[in-house]
C-alpha positions in Angstrom: 11.2 38.7 -61.9 13.8 36.0 -62.7 13.2 32.5 -61.5 16.0 32.5 -59.9 15.5 36.1 -58.2 12.1 34.3 -57.0 13.3 31.5 -55.0 15.8 34.0 -53.2 13.2 35.5 -51.6 11.6 32.7 -51.1 14.6 30.9 -49.7 14.7 34.2 -47.5 11.5 34.2 -46.7 11.4 30.8 -45.4 15.0 31.7 -42.9 13.4 34.7 -41.6 10.0 32.9 -40.8 12.3 30.2 -39.0 14.2 32.3 -37.2 10.9 34.2 -35.9 9.5 31.3 -35.0 12.0 29.7 -33.1 12.6 33.0 -31.2 9.0 33.2 -30.8 9.4 29.7 -28.7 12.6 30.4 -27.0 11.0 33.4 -25.5 7.8 31.6 -24.6 7.6 31.3 -20.8 8.1 28.3 -19.0 4.9 27.1 -17.0 5.2 25.5 -13.7 3.1 22.4 -12.5 3.9 22.5 -8.3 2.6 19.3 -7.4 2.4 19.3 -3.4 1.2 16.3 -1.5 1.0 16.1 2.8 3.0 13.7 5.3 4.8 12.1 2.4 7.5 10.2 3.1 9.8 8.6 -0.6 7.8 5.3 0.3 7.2 5.0 -3.6 8.4 2.5 -6.0 11.3 3.9 -7.9 12.9 5.3 -4.6 13.4 1.0 -3.7 10.5 -0.4 -2.3 9.3 -2.9 -4.6 6.0 -3.5 -2.1 4.6 -0.1 -3.0 2.2 0.7 -6.4 3.1 3.6 -7.4 3.6 3.6 -11.4 2.6 7.4 -12.3 5.1 8.6 -10.0 7.6 6.1 -11.0 6.7 6.8 -14.4 7.5 10.5 -13.3 10.9 9.8 -11.8 11.5 8.1 -15.4 11.0 11.3 -17.3 13.1 13.4 -14.7 14.8 14.0 -11.8 14.9 11.9 -8.8 16.2 13.8 -5.8 17.0 10.5 -3.2 18.4 12.9 -0.7 16.2 15.7 -0.3 15.3 16.9 2.9 12.4 19.2 4.4 14.0 22.0 6.4 11.1 22.2 9.4 9.1 19.2 9.6 5.9 20.8 10.7 3.2 21.3 7.7 3.0 25.4 8.2 6.1 26.2 8.7 7.7 23.7 6.2 5.1 25.4 3.5 5.7 28.8 4.8 10.0 27.9 3.7 9.2 26.4 0.7 7.1 29.4 -0.8 9.4 32.0 0.8 12.9 30.0 -0.3 13.8 31.0 3.3 15.0 28.5 6.5 13.2 28.1 9.8 14.4 29.5 12.5 14.3 29.7 16.7 10.9 32.3 16.1 10.3 31.7 12.0 8.1 29.2 11.0 7.6 27.1 14.2 4.6 25.5 14.2 1.8 24.1 12.2 -0.2 26.7 11.7 2.5 29.2 10.6 1.8 31.9 8.1 4.5 33.2 6.0 2.5 36.7 5.6 3.0 37.1 9.5 6.5 35.6 9.6 7.6 37.4 6.8 5.3 40.0 5.5 7.6 41.3 3.0 9.1 38.2 1.1 8.2 37.7 -2.0 6.8 34.3 -2.5 7.5 31.9 -5.7 4.2 32.6 -6.6 4.1 36.2 -6.2 6.9 36.5 -7.8 5.8 34.2 -11.2 3.1 36.4 -10.8 5.2 39.8 -10.9 7.0 38.2 -14.3 3.5 37.6 -16.2 2.3 34.6 -15.2 -1.3 33.6 -14.0 -1.1 31.8 -10.6 -3.5 29.3 -9.5 -3.9 27.6 -6.3 -5.5 24.3 -6.0 -6.1 22.3 -2.9 -3.8 22.8 0.1 -0.2 24.7 -0.6 0.2 27.0 2.4 -1.2 25.4 5.5 -3.8 28.4 6.3 -6.2 29.3 3.4 -5.6 33.0 4.0 -1.7 32.9 3.8 -0.5 36.0 0.8 -4.3 35.0 -0.7 -3.9 38.0 -2.8 -0.9 36.5 -4.7 -3.5 33.5 -6.2 -5.0 34.6 -9.2 -7.2 31.5 -9.1 -8.3 30.1 -5.6 -10.1 26.6 -4.7 -9.9 25.5 -1.1 -9.6 21.5 -1.5 -8.3 20.8 1.8 -10.9 18.7 4.1 -9.1 15.7 5.1 -11.7 13.9 7.2 -14.1 13.8 4.3 -15.2 10.3 5.4 -17.6 8.6 2.3 -18.8 5.6 4.4 -21.7 5.7 6.2 -21.0 3.0 8.2 -18.0 5.3 9.3 -20.0 8.4 9.5 -23.0 6.4 11.6 -20.3 5.2 13.8 -19.1 8.8 14.3 -22.5 10.0 15.2 -23.3 7.3 17.8 -19.6 7.7 19.4 -19.7 11.4 19.9 -16.2 11.3 21.4 -14.0 14.8 20.9 -10.5 15.9 20.4 -9.4 17.6 23.9 -8.0 20.5 21.7 -11.1 21.0 19.9 -14.1 19.2 21.6 -16.6 21.0 19.0 -15.2 18.0 16.5 -15.9 14.4 16.7 -12.9 12.4 15.9 -13.3 9.6 13.4 -11.3 6.7 13.0 -7.7 6.6 11.5 -8.5 4.9 8.4 -11.3 4.1 6.1 -11.6 1.9 2.6 -15.3 3.3 1.1 -16.8 1.9 -1.6 -17.1 4.5 -4.3 -14.7 6.3 -7.1 -11.7 8.2 -6.7 -13.4 11.9 -7.3 -15.6 11.2 -4.4 -13.1 12.3 -1.7 -11.5 15.9 -1.8 -8.1 14.9 -3.5 -10.5 13.4 -6.2 -12.7 16.7 -7.0 -9.7 18.6 -6.1 -8.0 16.5 -9.6 -10.9 17.1 -11.6 -10.9 20.9 -10.9 -7.2 21.4 -11.3 -7.8 19.6 -14.9 -10.4 22.2 -16.0 -8.0 25.0 -15.0 -5.6 23.4 -17.4 -8.0 23.0 -20.1 -8.7 26.8 -19.4 -4.8 27.6 -19.7 -4.5 25.6 -22.7 -7.6 27.7 -24.4 -6.3 31.3 -23.2 -2.4 30.1 -23.7 -1.5 31.9 -20.3 1.5 31.5 -19.2 0.9 29.7 -15.7 1.8 29.0 -12.0 -0.4 26.6 -11.0 0.4 24.9 -7.5 -1.8 21.5 -7.0 -2.4 20.7 -3.4 -3.2 17.1 -2.0 -4.3 16.4 1.8 -3.1 12.4 1.1 -1.8 10.4 2.2 -2.1 12.3 5.5 -4.4 11.0 8.5 -6.6 10.2 8.4 -5.8 7.4 5.5 -9.0 7.7 3.3 -9.2 6.4 0.0 -11.3 4.3 -2.2 -11.7 0.4 -1.3 -9.7 -1.1 -4.4 -6.4 0.6 -3.2 -6.6 -0.8 0.1 -6.9 -4.2 -1.6 -3.7 -3.5 -3.3 -1.6 -4.6 -0.2 -1.5 -7.5 2.2 0.2 -7.7 5.5 3.2 -9.2 3.5 3.9 -6.2 1.8 3.9 -4.4 5.2 7.1 -3.3 7.1 7.0 -3.5 10.4 9.8 -1.7 12.5 11.6 -3.2 15.0 13.3 -0.4 16.6 10.0 0.3 18.8 11.6 2.7 21.6 13.8 5.8 21.3 17.3 4.9 20.2 19.6 3.8 23.0 21.9 5.9 24.9 19.6 8.8 24.1 18.1 11.7 26.2 14.7 11.1 27.3 14.0 14.4 25.4 14.4 12.3 22.3 10.8 10.8 22.8 8.1 11.6 20.4 4.2 11.4 22.1 2.8 11.2 18.6 -0.3 13.6 19.8 -2.3 14.2 16.9 -2.9 10.5 16.4 -3.3 9.8 20.4 -6.0 12.6 20.1 -7.7 13.0 16.5 -9.0 9.3 16.1 -10.9 6.8 17.4 -9.4 3.5 18.9 -6.3 5.4 19.3 -4.6 4.5 22.7 -3.8 7.6 25.2 -0.7 6.3 26.4 1.4 3.5 25.6 2.0 1.9 22.2 -0.9 1.0 19.6 -1.8 -3.0 19.5 0.2 -4.8 16.4 -3.0 -5.1 14.6 -3.4 -1.5 14.6 0.0 -0.7 13.5 -0.6 -3.0 10.4 -4.2 -1.1 9.7 -1.9 2.5 9.8 0.5 1.1 7.4 -1.7 -0.4 5.3 -4.0 2.3 5.1 -0.9 4.7 4.8 0.3 3.0 1.7 -3.1 2.8 0.3 -3.4 6.2 0.2 0.2 6.9 -1.3 -1.6 4.7 -4.0 -4.7 6.6 -4.1 -2.8 9.7 -4.6 -0.3 8.4 -6.9 -3.7 7.4 -9.4 -4.6 11.2 -8.8 -0.9 12.5 -10.0 -1.0 10.2 -13.0 -4.6 11.3 -14.4 -3.1 15.0 -13.5 0.0 14.6 -15.7 -1.6 12.7 -18.4 -4.4 15.7 -18.4 -0.6 17.8 -19.3 0.1 15.5 -22.0 -3.0 15.7 -23.6 -3.6 19.1 -23.6 -0.4 19.3 -25.4 1.1 21.7 -22.7 4.1 18.9 -20.9 6.8 20.4 -23.6 7.1 23.8 -21.9 6.3 23.0 -17.9 7.9 22.1 -15.2 6.6 19.0 -12.6 7.7 19.7 -9.1 6.7 17.2 -6.9 7.6 17.6 -3.0 5.7 16.8 0.3 6.0 19.3 3.2 7.8 16.4 5.5 8.2 12.9 6.1 5.7 10.5 8.3 7.0 7.9 11.1 5.1 4.9 10.8 6.0 2.4 14.1 9.6 3.7 14.1 11.0 4.2 17.5 7.6 3.5 18.6 6.3 6.3 17.0 4.0 8.4 14.4 3.3 11.5 12.8 6.4 13.5 12.6 7.4 16.5 14.7 10.8 15.4 14.6 14.3 15.8 13.4 14.7 11.4 13.2 15.2 11.1 9.5 11.6 9.5 9.2 10.2 12.9 9.6 12.4 14.9 7.7 13.6 12.6 4.5 11.3 13.4 1.8 10.5 12.6 -1.7 11.5 15.3 -4.7 11.3 14.7 -8.6 11.1 17.7 -10.8 10.9 17.1 -14.4 11.9 20.1 -16.8 12.2 21.0 -20.3 15.5 19.9 -21.7 16.7 18.7 -18.6 18.0 15.4 -17.5 15.6 12.1 -18.2 15.8 9.1 -16.2 18.0 9.6 -13.7 18.5 9.4 -10.2 20.7 11.7 -7.8 22.4 11.3 -4.2 23.5 14.8 -4.2 22.2 16.5 -0.2 19.5 19.3 -1.4 17.2 21.0 0.9 13.4 22.2 0.1 15.1 25.7 0.4 16.6 24.7 -3.1 13.3 24.4 -4.6 12.3 28.4 -4.8 15.9 29.6 -6.8 15.7 26.3 -8.8 12.1 27.2 -10.4 13.5 30.8 -10.4 16.5 30.0 -13.1 14.6 27.6 -15.2 11.7 30.5 -15.9 14.9 32.4 -16.4 13.4 35.1 -13.5 15.9 36.9 -10.8 15.2 34.8 -7.4 15.2 37.9 -4.3 18.6 38.3 -2.9 18.1 36.8 0.8 16.6 33.6 0.1 18.7 30.3 1.0 18.4 28.2 -0.9 20.9 27.1 -4.2 19.6 26.3 -8.0 19.4 22.4 -8.5 19.6 23.4 -12.3 23.1 22.2 -12.3 22.3 18.8 -10.8 19.3 18.7 -13.5 21.9 18.9 -16.0 24.1 16.4 -14.0 22.5 14.2 -11.6 26.3 13.1 -11.0 27.7 16.0 -9.4 28.2 16.9 -6.1 26.3 19.9 -4.4 25.8 20.3 -0.8 28.1 19.2 1.9 25.1 18.6 4.4 21.9 19.7 4.8 19.7 21.2 8.1 16.5 20.7 9.5 14.5 21.5 12.6 11.9 21.1 14.3 10.7 23.4 17.0 13.9 23.4 19.7 15.2 20.2 17.8 17.9 21.0 15.0 20.1 18.8 13.3 23.1 18.7 10.5 22.9 15.5 8.5 25.6 14.3 6.0 26.4 11.0 4.1 28.3 10.0 7.6 26.8 11.4 10.4 23.8 12.7 12.3 23.8 15.3 14.3 21.0 16.4 16.8 20.9 19.4 19.6 17.7 19.8 21.7 17.5 23.5 22.4 16.2 25.4 25.8 15.0 29.2 25.3 14.4 31.7 27.9 12.2 34.0 26.5 8.8 33.9 24.5 6.2 35.4 22.9 2.3 34.7 22.9 1.6 33.6 19.3 -2.0 34.2 17.8 -3.3 30.9 18.9 -2.1 31.9 22.3 1.1 29.4 22.6 4.3 30.5 23.6 7.0 30.6 20.9 10.8 31.4 21.5 11.7 35.6 21.1 13.8 36.9 18.5 15.8 37.9 21.5 15.8 34.9 23.7 18.9 33.4 24.8 19.7 29.2 23.5 21.4 26.6 25.2 21.7 22.9 24.1 20.3 20.6 26.6 20.4 17.3 24.9 22.8 15.8 22.3 22.7 13.0 20.0 24.8 11.6 17.4 24.0 8.4 14.8 26.7 6.8 12.1 24.4 7.1 9.2 26.6 4.8 7.2 26.1 1.7 9.8 22.7 2.8 11.3 20.4 4.0 9.0 17.9 3.3 11.0 19.3 5.8 13.8 19.1 3.4 16.7 22.1 4.0 18.8 23.0 7.7 19.9 27.0 7.4 20.1 27.4 11.2 20.9 28.6 10.3 24.4 31.6 8.1 23.2 35.1 9.1 23.7 35.7 8.5 20.3 32.8 10.4 19.1 34.1 13.9 20.8 35.9 15.6 18.0 33.0 14.6 15.9 30.6 15.9 18.4 32.2 19.3 18.4 33.0 20.0 15.2 29.0 19.1 14.0 28.0 20.8 17.2 30.1 23.8 15.5 28.1 23.5 11.8 24.8 23.6 13.7 25.8 26.9 15.8 27.1 28.7 12.5 23.8 27.7 10.7 21.7 28.9 13.8 23.5 31.9 13.7 22.6 32.4 10.2 18.7 31.5 10.5 18.2 33.8 13.3 19.4 37.2 11.7 16.7 39.4 10.5 15.4 38.7 7.1 16.1 41.8 5.4 14.2 42.4 2.5 14.7 45.6 0.7 
């Protein structure tokens, strides 16, 4: 055989090998690391809060796209999570309460995890992804609960709880504890630390098996109680805290705008049953919330570092999200359960292979958009009944416009919001049914009427301090946005047809 012919055959072999390996790489399924957290508003340094110590989330934002105008579609835990995982909006009778189950309200839905499982992925749920652990349990190949929120570690705290023996009136068999704690323990002493270690072990198993994975990791931080190792409390001083000056419902607003934050009042020691908390308590709550965010940040950083160290990062999309926001004294409120900005504005960071890095976008987006986004990134066709729109165009070009407005709700409260106005309606219904917990939920065939309206100018009043809905000059604006809400109400109240 001539030398030239031999060289030609070797060149052809190399070319064929290159194209085969390139094809195999392109056909390799893209992994997903789906990081959910609880009750977190976007109090992150990269979101413009310089007092926050969040270096790992800042780093993640620099490695992907940070969505500055992301909104949850429902401002309560179980309902929001059901909406995110099905890609379907809530309605007056679907995805309503904190204990909502997707497999009850939309039993035939192809959930996000189920979609990936049907397409050859190993699915894993570690921690709090759905609110109810039994919800769609069979869609996970790997499942670990890790969702104990009152995982107090301080002996002083535990002695206090046992000594006082005070109970939540809604849960008389359970003693309540303090709303915050700083124990002198290591990061892995609390539930979220243990969860992180198990998630890292699971990533190692995926590395060994080479199976494509959809790994959902659900942290309970920074949900009440705000408990974390002592060192995270030492990161913050009183001078770091932002104390709201808005201590009442907005001026001119209907009294049904009021929110009594019973989750905090009834669930924790030394919180008043009526009226505001003291300034000292307010500072402690805010400081411990900040500390809980920093503790979470450290754990997320540890998790993502393991992804890098295992060599899995280049083929893994990371999504960081929270089920809803959280009041920290604004309007005199705490917790969530509303349609004001603090309850619905949420963090969203997506870092995906071959997509834009280190960019921020002000495009208006909603959490129902996460489902079709991950579907497109993985090359999987989503169901035709979902409500969201893929964010991939923004991941490619963060400067472009997306939606003209967002929609959110909490029980009888609904809101449509754009960059100019935030318009709210409070509804009343005439038919109810008893849910599995014995509570009233509006029936699908109930009639509805608007009992209160609120309008805020988001260009001049981002704190939503003055309701301008009754001012004559805004009459046309109110009518326009009320029509938008009515149109969305018609869409969401329609039955979801799943073939």
